[in-house]
C-alpha positions in Angstrom: 119.3 124.5 72.0 122.7 124.8 73.3 124.0 128.1 75.1 126.0 130.4 73.0 126.0 133.2 70.7 124.2 132.8 67.3 124.4 135.1 64.2 120.9 134.9 62.7 120.9 136.1 58.8 117.6 137.1 57.3 116.3 137.3 53.7 117.9 140.3 52.2 121.2 139.9 54.0 120.4 141.7 57.4 122.0 139.9 60.6 121.2 139.9 64.0 123.4 138.5 66.8 121.4 136.6 69.8 123.0 135.2 73.1 121.2 132.1 74.2 121.5 131.0 77.8 121.8 127.2 78.3 119.3 125.7 80.6 121.5 124.2 83.3 119.0 124.3 86.4 116.8 121.7 87.4 113.1 122.3 88.1 111.8 123.0 91.7 109.2 121.2 93.5 107.3 122.1 96.8 104.3 120.8 98.4 101.0 122.2 97.8 99.0 123.2 101.0 98.2 120.2 103.2 100.5 117.5 101.3 103.8 116.4 102.0 103.4 114.9 105.5 103.9 111.2 105.8 100.3 109.5 106.3 99.5 106.2 108.1 95.8 105.0 107.5 94.0 101.8 107.4 91.5 102.9 104.9 92.4 103.2 101.1 89.9 105.7 100.6 91.9 108.2 102.7 94.9 108.1 100.4 94.9 110.9 98.0 97.5 111.2 95.3 97.4 113.8 92.4 99.9 115.7 90.5 98.4 118.9 92.2 100.0 117.6 95.5 103.0 119.5 94.2 103.9 122.7 92.6 106.6 122.1 89.9 108.1 124.9 88.0 111.4 125.8 85.9 113.2 128.9 85.5 112.6 128.9 81.6 109.8 126.3 81.1 107.4 128.0 83.8 104.6 125.6 85.4 105.4 121.9 85.1 103.1 119.0 85.8 104.6 116.3 88.0 104.6 112.6 86.7 103.8 110.2 89.8 105.4 107.0 90.5 105.1 104.6 93.5 107.4 102.1 95.1 105.3 99.4 97.0 106.5 97.6 100.1 109.1 95.0 99.7 110.0 96.4 96.3 112.8 98.7 94.9 111.1 99.5 91.6 109.0 102.4 91.0 106.0 102.1 88.7 103.5 104.4 87.4 100.7 105.4 90.0 97.4 104.1 89.7 94.5 104.1 92.3 94.6 100.1 92.6 98.3 99.8 93.4 97.6 99.7 97.1 97.1 96.0 97.6 99.3 95.2 100.6 99.9 96.7 103.8 103.2 98.6 104.5 105.1 101.6 103.5 104.5 103.0 99.9 106.9 105.7 98.5 105.1 108.1 96.3 107.6 110.0 94.0 106.6 113.3 92.2 109.0 113.9 89.2 109.1 117.3 87.3 111.3 117.2 84.0 111.7 120.3 82.0 112.2 120.7 78.2 116.3 120.5 78.6 115.9 117.1 80.2 116.7 118.2 83.6 114.5 116.7 86.5 113.8 116.8 90.3 111.6 115.0 92.6 110.0 114.9 96.0 109.1 111.8 97.8 106.1 111.2 100.4 105.5 108.1 102.4 102.1 106.5 102.7 101.7 103.7 105.1 98.7 101.4 104.7 98.1 99.6 107.9 95.9 96.4 108.4 92.1 97.0 108.7 90.6 93.6 110.1 87.1 93.0 110.1 85.1 91.1 112.6 86.0 87.7 114.0 84.3 84.7 112.3 83.9 81.5 114.2 85.7 78.5 112.1 83.9 75.8 113.5 87.1 74.1 114.9 87.7 76.0 118.2 89.4 78.9 116.4 88.2 82.3 114.9 89.5 84.4 111.9 89.6 88.0 110.9 90.5 89.2 107.4 92.2 92.4 106.4 89.9 94.6 104.0 93.2 96.2 102.6 95.3 93.1 101.7 93.3 90.0 102.6 95.6 88.8 105.3 94.1 86.5 107.4 94.6 86.1 111.2 93.7 83.1 113.2 93.5 82.4 116.8 92.0 79.9 119.3 88.8 80.8 120.7 88.8 82.3 124.1 86.2 80.2 126.1 84.5 81.3 129.4 84.0 79.1 132.3 80.7 77.7 131.0 77.3 77.2 132.1 75.0 74.4 132.7 72.5 74.4 129.9 70.8 70.9 130.7 70.9 69.9 134.3 71.8 66.1 134.8 69.7 63.9 136.6 70.4 60.7 138.4 70.1 58.9 135.3 70.5 61.4 132.4 73.5 63.1 131.6 73.6 67.1 131.4 75.0 69.6 129.1 77.5 72.4 129.9 77.9 75.2 127.3 81.1 77.2 126.7 81.1 80.3 124.6 83.9 82.2 122.9 84.3 85.7 124.4 85.6 87.0 121.0 83.7 85.5 118.3 80.5 84.0 120.3 81.1 80.5 119.1 79.7 77.7 121.4 80.9 74.2 122.3 79.3 71.8 124.6 80.6 69.3 126.9 78.5 66.3 128.8 78.1 66.4 132.4 77.9 63.0 134.1 74.5 61.6 135.5 74.3 62.1 139.0 73.6 58.5 139.8 72.0 57.4 143.3 73.6 58.0 146.7 72.6 55.4 149.7 69.4 53.7 150.3 66.5 53.2 147.7 65.8 55.9 145.2 63.1 56.6 142.9 63.9 58.4 139.8 61.5 60.8 138.1 62.3 61.8 134.7 
């Protein structure tokens, strides 16, 4: 209803003058206790988003329920909130919007940053190892970090030996042949 003065005419001819004040104010929103601060986490389960995160009201309409939309990293578009929206790591903008009966709206925003949550390193069997982010599926691959190696099979004068290297990150191993010792001077008798 538009603001102004209206004359109401009842059955039987009685009249009444009513003054209607137009709704020209936006709703107000404030953060509920414990909400509003930016959140940075590597655990999706720690992200809590609900209409009760904000207190929304209007001078004429009273309490309002906020509608939640989300802008994902690398996006300019807000979409309806759902729990499965957090599919990539980065900063998400959570927008809580309240709209009154007159169509006026206001909003509050909160930033939630989902950071990588990489699992254990896995041997790729090619001198590299990888780990995968549980939040977005990103895979990080690096070269193995080999120790100085340990002789695991001693060489003899006629048989080669083996030196084994272990990656200090993923536990992968690689081997290298150690040359046979051969004979030096005089006559030698080899024992296997």
